[in-house]
C-alpha positions as CSV (number, residue, x, y, z in Angstrom):
1,F,-42.0,42.5,-8.1
2,A,-40.5,45.3,-10.1
3,D,-37.5,44.8,-12.4
4,D,-35.2,46.6,-9.9
5,E,-36.4,44.3,-7.1
6,I,-35.8,41.2,-9.2
7,R,-32.3,42.3,-10.1
8,L,-31.6,43.0,-6.4
9,L,-32.9,39.6,-5.3
10,R,-30.9,37.9,-8.0
11,S,-27.7,39.7,-6.9
12,I,-28.3,38.7,-3.3
13,A,-29.0,35.0,-4.3
14,E,-25.8,34.9,-6.4
15,Q,-23.7,36.2,-3.5
16,A,-25.3,33.8,-1.2
17,A,-24.6,30.9,-3.6
18,V,-20.9,31.9,-3.7
19,A,-20.8,32.1,0.1
20,V,-22.4,28.6,0.4
21,E,-20.0,27.1,-2.2
22,Q,-17.0,28.6,-0.4
23,A,-18.2,27.2,2.8
24,R,-18.5,23.8,1.2
25,L,-15.1,24.0,-0.3
26,L,-13.6,25.0,3.1
27,V,-15.2,21.9,4.7
28,A,-14.0,19.7,1.9
29,R,-10.5,21.1,2.2
30,Q,-10.4,20.5,5.9
31,H,-11.6,16.9,5.4
32,E,-9.0,16.3,2.7
33,R,-6.3,17.6,5.1
34,Q,-7.5,15.2,7.8
35,M,-7.4,12.3,5.3
36,Q,-3.9,13.3,4.2
37,R,-2.7,13.4,7.8
38,Q,-4.2,10.0,8.4
39,L,-2.6,8.6,5.3
40,R,0.8,10.0,6.4
41,L,0.4,8.4,9.8
42,A,-0.6,5.1,8.2
43,R,2.4,5.3,5.9
44,D,4.7,5.9,8.8
45,V,3.3,2.8,10.5
46,Q,3.7,0.8,7.4
47,M,7.3,1.9,6.8
48,R,8.1,0.9,10.4
49,M,7.1,-2.6,9.5
50,L,9.9,-2.8,7.0
51,P,13.4,-3.6,8.4
52,R,15.5,-0.5,8.8
53,H,18.7,-2.3,8.7
54,A,19.6,-5.8,7.2
55,P,21.0,-8.2,9.8
56,K,24.8,-8.5,9.7
57,L,25.7,-12.1,9.2
58,P,29.1,-13.4,8.2
59,G,29.5,-14.0,4.4
60,L,26.1,-12.5,3.5
61,D,25.6,-9.0,2.2
62,V,22.0,-7.8,1.9
63,S,20.5,-4.6,0.5
64,T,16.9,-3.7,-0.1
65,R,14.8,-1.0,-1.8
66,Y,11.1,-0.2,-1.6
67,V,9.4,2.5,-3.7
68,P,5.6,2.8,-3.2
69,S,3.5,4.3,-6.0
70,L,1.0,5.8,-3.5
71,E,1.0,6.9,0.1
72,L,0.2,3.3,1.1
73,G,1.5,0.3,-0.8
74,G,0.8,-3.4,-1.2
75,D,4.4,-4.6,-1.5
76,F,6.4,-5.8,1.4
77,Y,9.7,-7.5,2.2
78,D,11.6,-8.6,5.3
79,V,15.0,-9.9,6.2
80,F,15.7,-11.4,9.7
81,P,17.8,-14.0,11.5
82,V,16.2,-17.4,11.9
83,G,18.4,-19.4,14.2
84,D,21.7,-19.8,12.3
85,S,20.1,-18.7,9.0
86,L,19.0,-15.6,7.2
87,G,15.3,-15.4,6.4
88,M,14.2,-13.4,3.4
89,V,10.6,-12.6,2.4
90,I,9.1,-10.6,-0.5
91,G,5.5,-10.3,-1.3
92,D,2.9,-8.4,-3.3
93,V,-0.8,-7.9,-2.3
94,V,-3.5,-7.5,-5.0
95,G,-4.5,-3.9,-5.4
96,K,-3.1,-0.6,-4.0
97,G,-3.9,1.9,-1.4
98,V,-5.5,1.4,2.0
99,A,-7.1,-2.0,1.4
100,A,-3.8,-3.4,0.0
101,A,-1.8,-2.0,2.9
102,L,-4.2,-3.6,5.5
103,L,-4.0,-7.0,3.8
104,M,-0.2,-6.6,3.5
105,S,0.0,-6.0,7.3
106,A,-2.1,-9.1,8.0
107,V,0.0,-11.3,5.8
108,R,3.3,-10.1,7.2
109,A,2.0,-10.4,10.8
110,T,0.9,-14.0,10.1
111,L,4.2,-14.9,8.5
112,R,6.2,-13.4,11.4
113,A,4.1,-15.3,13.9
114,H,5.2,-18.7,12.4
115,V,8.8,-18.3,11.1
116,Q,10.4,-18.7,14.5
117,D,8.3,-21.7,15.6
118,V,7.9,-23.7,12.4
119,Y,11.0,-25.2,10.9
120,D,9.8,-26.3,7.5
121,I,9.3,-23.2,5.3
122,D,6.6,-24.9,3.2
123,D,4.6,-25.5,6.4
124,V,5.0,-21.8,7.2
125,I,3.5,-20.7,3.9
126,T,0.8,-23.3,4.2
127,R,-0.3,-21.8,7.5
128,V,-0.1,-18.3,6.1
129,N,-2.3,-19.4,3.2
130,Q,-4.9,-20.9,5.5
131,A,-5.0,-17.8,7.7
132,T,-5.3,-15.5,4.7
133,C,-8.1,-17.6,3.2
134,R,-10.0,-17.5,6.5
135,D,-9.7,-13.7,6.9
136,T,-10.1,-12.4,3.3
137,L,-12.6,-12.3,0.5
138,D,-12.3,-14.3,-2.7
139,N,-10.8,-11.5,-4.7
140,E,-8.1,-10.7,-2.0
141,F,-4.9,-12.6,-2.3
142,A,-1.1,-12.1,-2.2
143,T,2.0,-13.5,-3.9
144,L,4.8,-14.5,-1.5
145,W,8.3,-15.9,-1.6
146,Y,10.1,-17.0,1.5
147,G,13.6,-18.5,1.8
148,T,16.3,-19.1,4.3
149,V,20.1,-19.1,3.8
150,D,22.2,-21.2,6.2
151,V,25.1,-19.0,7.3
152,A,27.6,-22.0,7.6
153,T,26.8,-23.9,4.4
154,H,25.2,-21.2,2.3
155,R,22.4,-23.5,1.4
156,L,19.2,-21.7,0.3
157,T,15.9,-23.3,1.1
158,Y,12.8,-21.7,-0.3
159,T,9.2,-21.9,-1.4
160,S,7.1,-19.6,-3.6
161,A,3.4,-18.7,-3.5
162,G,2.8,-17.5,-7.0
163,H,5.5,-14.8,-6.8
164,E,7.8,-13.7,-9.5
165,P,10.8,-16.2,-9.4
166,P,13.9,-14.7,-7.9
167,M,17.2,-15.0,-9.8
168,I,20.6,-16.3,-8.9
169,L,23.5,-15.1,-10.9
170,R,26.7,-17.2,-10.8
171,V,29.5,-14.9,-11.5
172,P,32.4,-16.6,-13.3
173,D,36.0,-15.7,-12.4
174,H,37.4,-15.6,-16.0
175,R,34.7,-13.8,-18.0
176,P,31.8,-11.4,-17.7
177,P,28.5,-13.1,-16.8
178,T,25.8,-13.9,-19.3
179,S,22.2,-14.9,-19.1
180,A,23.4,-18.6,-19.2
181,D,24.8,-18.0,-15.7
182,L,21.3,-17.1,-14.4
183,D,18.9,-19.5,-12.6
184,E,15.4,-18.9,-11.4
185,L,13.8,-20.2,-8.2
186,A,10.3,-21.1,-9.2
187,L,9.3,-24.1,-7.0
188,G,6.3,-23.5,-4.7
189,G,2.6,-23.3,-5.3
190,M,-0.3,-20.8,-6.0
191,V,-0.9,-17.4,-4.4
192,V,-2.0,-17.3,-0.7
193,G,-5.7,-16.5,0.0
194,I,-7.4,-18.6,-2.7
195,D,-7.3,-22.3,-1.8
196,P,-6.9,-23.3,1.9
197,S,-6.0,-26.9,0.9
198,Q,-3.0,-25.8,-1.3
199,R,0.3,-27.4,-0.6
200,Y,3.7,-25.9,-1.4
201,H,6.8,-27.5,-2.7
202,R,10.2,-26.7,-1.2
203,G,13.3,-26.1,-3.3
204,M,17.0,-26.0,-2.4
205,C,20.0,-24.3,-3.9
206,D,23.7,-24.2,-2.7
207,L,25.0,-20.7,-3.0
208,Q,28.7,-20.1,-3.9
209,A,31.0,-17.2,-3.1
210,G,30.3,-14.3,-5.5
211,D,26.7,-15.4,-6.2
212,V,24.1,-12.6,-6.6
213,F,20.5,-13.3,-5.5
214,L,17.8,-10.9,-6.7
215,A,14.1,-10.9,-5.7
216,Y,11.6,-8.4,-7.0
217,T,8.0,-7.6,-7.4
218,D,6.1,-7.2,-10.6
219,G,6.1,-3.4,-10.3
220,V,9.7,-3.6,-11.5
221,T,9.1,-5.5,-14.7
222,D,5.7,-3.7,-15.3
223,L,7.3,-0.2,-15.1
224,R,6.4,1.7,-18.3
225,N,7.9,4.7,-20.0
226,F,6.1,7.5,-21.9
227,D,5.7,5.3,-24.9
228,Q,3.9,2.7,-22.7
229,K,6.7,0.1,-23.2
230,R,7.2,-2.3,-20.3
231,F,10.6,-2.5,-18.7
232,G,10.2,-6.3,-18.8
233,K,12.3,-9.2,-17.4
234,Q,14.9,-9.1,-20.2
235,R,15.9,-5.5,-19.4
236,L,16.1,-6.5,-15.7
237,V,18.4,-9.4,-16.6
238,K,20.6,-7.1,-18.6
239,A,20.7,-4.6,-15.8
240,V,21.9,-7.3,-13.3
241,L,24.5,-8.6,-15.7
242,S,25.9,-5.1,-16.5
243,S,26.1,-4.2,-12.8
244,V,28.3,-7.2,-12.1
245,A,30.2,-6.9,-15.4
246,D,31.3,-3.3,-14.5
247,N,32.4,-4.4,-11.0
248,P,32.6,-8.2,-10.4
249,H,32.9,-7.7,-6.7
250,A,30.1,-5.1,-6.4
251,P,28.4,-5.2,-3.0
252,A,24.6,-5.6,-2.8
253,A,24.0,-1.9,-2.2
254,E,25.9,-1.0,-5.4
255,I,23.9,-3.5,-7.4
256,I,20.6,-2.1,-6.0
257,E,21.7,1.5,-7.0
258,H,22.6,0.3,-10.5
259,L,19.2,-1.3,-10.9
260,M,17.4,1.8,-9.7
261,W,19.4,4.0,-12.0
262,T,18.5,1.8,-14.9
263,L,14.8,1.9,-14.0
264,R,14.8,5.7,-13.6
265,Q,16.7,6.1,-16.9
266,F,14.0,3.9,-18.7
267,A,10.9,5.5,-17.2
268,G,12.1,9.1,-16.8
269,L,9.3,11.2,-15.2
270,A,6.5,8.8,-16.3
271,P,4.0,8.1,-13.5
272,Q,4.7,4.9,-11.5
273,A,1.6,2.6,-11.7
274,D,2.7,0.0,-9.1
275,D,5.0,-0.4,-6.1
276,M,8.5,-1.5,-6.7
277,T,10.6,-3.7,-4.3
278,L,14.0,-5.1,-4.7
279,V,16.0,-7.5,-2.5
280,V,19.6,-8.3,-3.3
281,L,21.9,-10.8,-1.5
282,R,25.6,-11.1,-2.3
283,V,27.5,-14.0,-1.0
């Protein structure tokens, strides 16, 4: 071939390469749009699994907040009436994204299948653990905390499956609360999905008027700012104490807003690495 012919062929080849690459990019863009649409649909389904409104029970004020880090999250919570009691659940599935969301749905469905028929909450978590062990791989597990509050007596009965211990703040009448007024609810057992023979201990606590109950997932305490400092449990405790010190009679929704404001103030615009879930009960 002459030099002119070689230059012509090279020019045609380069234009063809650009056209092929553009076609590939268009196909990839269309595929990405389809995936994003499927993720949005899956997110809508997942959000519908969470309670839209907390049940209205006399003497109990409940507020919740769920902030996923991705389109699909692994955290979940639930509040629902169980006979004459209020049932509260909070959990965290290992990992993030689609796999975590599917496992979260399975754990929640198993739990909901047993709470109305099984009275002892430790038996409920035992059955959830056995079902999770049967249906998952060795590296798939979830932390879980489940409790019920009797509407008449305000007695809280609970068990934990490796979850972050919730806090109960006893608010004094004559002074601002301190960390000495905080108790943690840590009785239970290991995470669900590992050992099918695991047994769970049951704890009890009598709530009093003015008490604040706080359950959370580790995405709250693991939140980091731009300096890579963790928010940590101590800051969470201070935030709870300050929310009640400013307004001793603050409702649950106001406490949640104060906690979220404190978290946003700490992290700023730093990217969120994990889902965050908060459940607050005010007696």
